N, C-alpha and C positions, 0 to 999 in steps of 0.2 A: 189392517184388514191380515197381520200374520198375528196373533196376537196369542200370546202362550195364554192355554187354559193352566189355571192353576189347583191344584192339587185341593182338594174337599178334605176336611178334619176325619173322615170316615176313611177314606182314603188312604190318606199316611196313618193312619192307624195300621189298615189291614195290610199295608208297607211295614208297620213295624213287627205287625202279627206272623205276618207270612217270613221276612229275616228269624225272630226269635225260632221260630221254629225250624225253620235249615238250619242255621247256627246249632241249637238242640241237638240236633242228631247228626252232628257235623260233631261236637265239643262240650255233651252231657255236664263231664267234671266242672265244665265255669256258666253251667246254665243258662249256656248257648249265649256266652260273653256278658253279661246280666250290668256286670258289674267291672266291666273295660272304659278304663277315662275316656271321654270324648276330646274336641278340642278347647271345649275352655273349660277342662280337671272336672266336671263334672261327670257321674258315670253313666254311661247309657241306661239305667233305669229311671236315678235321678231326671236325667236330662227327657224322658219319657213320659215321669209324671207330671211333670212341668208343663209338658205339653198335654196331652193328654189327660190328666185328670188320674187319682191312682184310683179309681173306681173301675176304670177303661185300660190299667197298667196291671192290674192284679183279675182283671176279668180273662185280660193276654197271658197272661202266667200261667191261668188256672186248663187256657185252651193247651198252651203250647207242654208245662215242663209237669208233667205225670206225676200225680200224689199218690202212697206208699211201695211208691217200687224205687228201689235203692238204685243209688247211681253207682261205681266205678271211680270214686277218686281218693289218687292219694296213694292207690292199694289196698283201699281196703273200700266195703259197701257201705257207704251213706243213706240216710233221707234227705230229697232233697233241702228239708232247711239245717239242715247238721253244716250239707255243703256250701248253703247261702253263708253261715257264717265261718265257713273256714278261709273265707276270701278274704282282703286285706280294705279294701275300701267297700267293704256291706255295707246292707240299706238295713237297720234295724225292722225298720217297716215292712222288709221286704220277709226278711226271716219271722218276725212275728204271722204273717200271712201263711206263709207255706206251714210253720208249725200248729198255727188254728186252722185250719183243712184238713192236718195229718196228727192229729193228737193222741189216734188209738196205735202209732207205733209209740209215741211217748212214753204213755201209760204203758206198756209191755217195756218199757227201761225200767220203768219207776216200781213195777209189783216184782222184779222179778227177785226174788232172792239171791243171796251169796252162791248156793249151791249149786241154783241154776247152770254157772257158769262154767 
């Protein structure tokens, strides 16, 4: 009768979301620790994708990491996809996802002429 209630996948996903949001507020330059290694050498984002699937994880990322809002990283302001690309254990899927949702900033970079600098 003292059975421990198992959390549902939805509850576990909400925990991941709450943790990512809190970590992002504390450490935006690490994108909330998405690329930190877990105890099995996978990163937190890789582990989450294996557990919840990429569609759910990218929806959480969209909810927790603002698009079109530069993040102070290593002394300069960068778009989230560039912050992701600056990490050693990054995920190309995450970079691509962040880039796709923020394509306007990439277009600004590619359409500037050298005299605009």
